[in-house]
N, C-alpha and C positions, 0 to 999 in steps of 0.2 A: 425459375427451375419450381416444380413440383415437388413439396417437402415429403413426399412416400417415394419420389426416386431415389438410388444410390448413386452416389456421386463420386466419379476416380478420385483419384490423388491428387490428379493434377490439376481439378476444379477444387480442391481442397487447397491446395499450394496458393493457385489462385484469391480465392478467401482471405488467408493466411496477407498475400500482401496487400489488398486492399482492403481488408478491416473489416469484416463485416458486419452490419448495422445493429444484427440482431445480436452479437455477442455478449453476454451477461457481464456484470462487473462483479468482483470480491466484497461480499457483505461486511461490512462492519460489524465488527462482536459486541460492543456497548454503544450508548450514547455520548455525544460527544462532553468532554470536561470543558466546563469556560470559566473557570476560574483561574485558571494558570498553569494549572497542573500537568493539561494535556499539551506533551510536545509533538511540534510539527517540523517534517522536514519536506521541503522541497526544492523541486530541483526542472524548473520551466524554463517560461521567458516571460520578462517583461513585457505586457501589452497594453495596460491605458494605467492611466493618472489618472484617480479620483481623490483630488482635496488633498489633504494627506497620506495618503495610501497610493501604492501603488498595486496593482492586479498581476499575480504570479500564479500558475496553477488555477487559475478560477477563482483563488483566496486574496481578500484585501490583506494586502500586508503592510504595516508600518512600522519603523524606525523609532528609537527614543537613543538617549544621552549613552544608556549601556548596550549599545548594540557596536558591535566590533564589525568593520569593512574591512577584506580582505584581498587580494589580490590589487592591481595595478590601475585597475578601469571604473573604479566609484570608489570614492572615498566620505562621499557623503552620500544622503538621499536624491538630491538633486542633481547628483550626476549621474545616475540610472539611467542610460536611454532605454525607449521603447523597442523593441527588438533583442537585446542583451541577452542575455542567458542569464541566467540567476539560481543560485544554489544556497540554500538559507537553513539554518535551523532556529527555532524560535518557540515561543509559546501561545495556545490559543486565548485570546480574552473574552474577556463576559461577553461583546457584542456580536462574538464570533469571528473578528478577524483574527489576526499573528503577527505577534510581537516579534520580529526579529533579535535573536541576540547575536546570532554569527551571519553573514552577508555577504558575498562573492558575484558580483556581476563583470561578465565578459562579452564579447562581440560573439555573435556568432557567427561564426567563420567557417570552409568547408572542412568538414570533419572524415573521419574514418569510414569508409561506405558509402558515403553518399553521393559519388559518382556513381560508384558500379547500382544502387540504387536506381538512382534516376534515368538511367541508359538503360536498364534493364526494362521498366517500367515504361520509356518512352517507345521500346520496341513495342508491347503489347499492347499499347493505346495505339500504335500507328496500327497494327496490324486487324483489329476490331475496327477501324473507322475506314481504313483502305476496303473491308467486309460487310461494312456495314451492317456491323451484326456482333454480339458478346454470344462468345462459343466456349465450350472445353475442349480441349482438344482428349479422343477416347482411346482408350488401351488398343481396339484394333486398326486404328491409324484413322479412323474420321472424324468428324466433330460432332458434337450436338449443340445445334442452337437455344442460347437464352434469350434471345430477344433480340430485333431489328432494334438501328437505331430510329431515332427521333430528332429530325437534324434540324425542323423549323415548328412553329406553331405556337399555342397559347401552352401548352405541359410547358414546351423548353424556357419558355421566357419568364413562365411563375418558378419556375425553379433558380433560373441563372436570377433573378429581381431577388429573391430569398439568399440567396448563396452570395451577390457581391456587397449585400447589406450588413452580413455576420461579419465580412471581413475584418481581422486588427489591422488597426491606424498602419503600422509598420510594414505591411506587406501589400506590392502592386497588384492592383486588379488582374494584367495579366499571367500573375503565376500561379492560376486557377483557372482552370479550364472545366466547363461544366455538360456533361452527357447525360440526353435521358434515354433510358432501354423500355420498347413495349415489352412487356409481362406484365399478367397479374399478381406476380409475387410482392409482398412487400421487402423491399431488401434498399439499400444505399450501401457506397462504397469510396474510398478513398484511395488514389495513388499516391506511394512517395513522391512522383512527379509532378502532381497541382494536377491531375485528372478527378474529377467528382461524376460518380456514375449512380443516378436514381431510377429507379423501374416505376413505370408509368403508374402499379399498382399503389405503389404510397400517393402519387399524386392526384390521381382519382379518390380517396378513400379516406386523406386526411386533410386536416386543414391547415392553415397557413402556421399557425403557429405550433401545430403539434409536427409539421415537415420543417419547418426549422431548428427543434426539434433534433432530429432525424438528422439532417443535413450539419449541425453545428457539431454533433459526436464527430462525424466524417474528417468535417476540417480541421479539427484539435492533432486526429490521428496524421495529417499532413505535416501541419505548422508546426507541430511539437517532435516530428522525424522519427515515429513510431518504426518505421521502415529499417532506417539507419541505424537507429540504437537497435534494432532486434536482430539486426547482423551480426551482431558479437556473441551471440545466441543461436547462430545456425541460419540467418535468415539469409544470408547472403548463396549459401550452400542452393538454397531454397530458389532464390531469383535466375543463378546461374541455372541450375537445372530446369526449371520453364523457359528459361531462352533457349536451353537443348529441344524442347518440342515443340519450339514454336520453328527450331533450325529444322527440326526428323521431319516437319511435312512437308518443306521444298524436297527430300528427296524423291524420288521417279519409282525408284525400285519399292512395292508393298510390303515387299518381306523387311525388308532392310529398315524401313522407315518406320514400322511395325516394331521391328527389334531395338531401333535408335529410342523411339519412344516410353517402350516400357522399360530400359535399360534408365532413362531419367527419372521416371517418377521413382523404381526402387531408391535411386539415391538420396531422393529426398525425403523419403517416411521415417528417415532416424530423427531428423530434428523439426519436424513438423509440429509437436505437439510443447516447443518450446516457445514461444510466442506468449511473452506478458500478459499475465492478467493486470498489473500495474498500469498494462497502458489501456486497457480498457477502462478501469477506474480513471485514469487522469482527463480519458477524451469525454468521459462523462461529465467531470470536476469545467470543463472548459469548456468545451459545449456547451454547458447553461449560461455561461456567461460571455458567451459571443451569442444567443438568444435573447439576453438580457440587454446587451449594449446597443442593440438595433431593434430594442424597443418591441420585443413578441413576449409573451407569457411560458415564463419557465415552469409555473404553476402547470402548465400541460402536462409537465413530465412523468408523474406518477398514474397520470390518467392514459397517455398513450402507450407505456408500457404494461397497463392492465389490458388494452386493447391489443397487445402483441401477448400476452398470456391467453385472452380468449379464442383468438385466430390459430395457436399452435402449440397451447400447452405450454405445461410446466416443465416437459422434458422434452421437447421435439427437438433434435439435433440443430435446425433451423436457429433457433432461439436458443439451446443453450451447447453451444459446441462443445465438442469433444467431452461432454456430457456432464462428470465430474470434475472437470477442469475448470469451470467457470458456475455460478452459481447460477439460481433459477431466478425468473422473472420477477418474483417476490423478493426475492432478497434486494434487487434490484433497486424495486419500487422504493425501500428502504432505505436505501444508501442515499436515492435520489430526495426523498425527502428530509432526511439530514442535512445534504447539502442547500436545500433551500432553508432551512432552521434556521441554519449560521451564515450565511450570504444572503439572502432574499426573502428576509422579514420585512 
């Protein structure tokens, strides 16, 4: 999409659902404390075991004699299973890892709104694939094409190879589907149903390491169920509203179709800006871990976002969604540098 083109609300809803890659993260106010004085709270999933640590929220988590285990799933470190939902509080140690003081692990089951999110995004994915293009509904009842689907060839094969390489071990390969969209823009997204969309603008101009950082961020939005978690703050309303837009396209009468689409657009505006910045922060942290575990160079993160800043500027809405709601690329670079210092020295 052209960054100078004003997008209707429908496209913004799709962006929220699929988590536009160029969204920025909340800046950290200060340098990390590494003497045990920095309190840490994590709410994510156990995704790898590395020696005496488990990886949760991209962080290396340790337990000790003073760790209190809560719930029935795990009473000691060895009982925590990969894929378990983990909530913990702890302190940051000198090597950047986190010592858990209180930890709860439970099976990642089906949660509130999870089925709704998957059903709605399944419909959107199916529609785009049927039409052979990614498009957005317009308020006049038409559609604006973002790009056509690339269904075979080296670009699709490259994205699939990078994506499969980064999947956490508890996630089956069939849970993720990769799609490539022909457009010069730098963008990628992941839906709540496991559909990953990558624009050829990125594929053509980024190295494998840089592309992995982008895709890793998007995978984290899916694996950490940000669409479902965001439903509590109004995302379900947006999903249902987008479903109404899709359904409205089937109305034969032009006037009725346009009226239905406009009504659906208006119903979504009130909750559109409630998508959590914390999810963007987490997607960056977890995404870097996916990149590292797959053997790509996480150190390319600051350089990559400097390239985004050079291409789109510091305040461009594509890079800085809702302007004041998210940090600038410069802040994002600083946050990633902090993460590199904590976990990838």
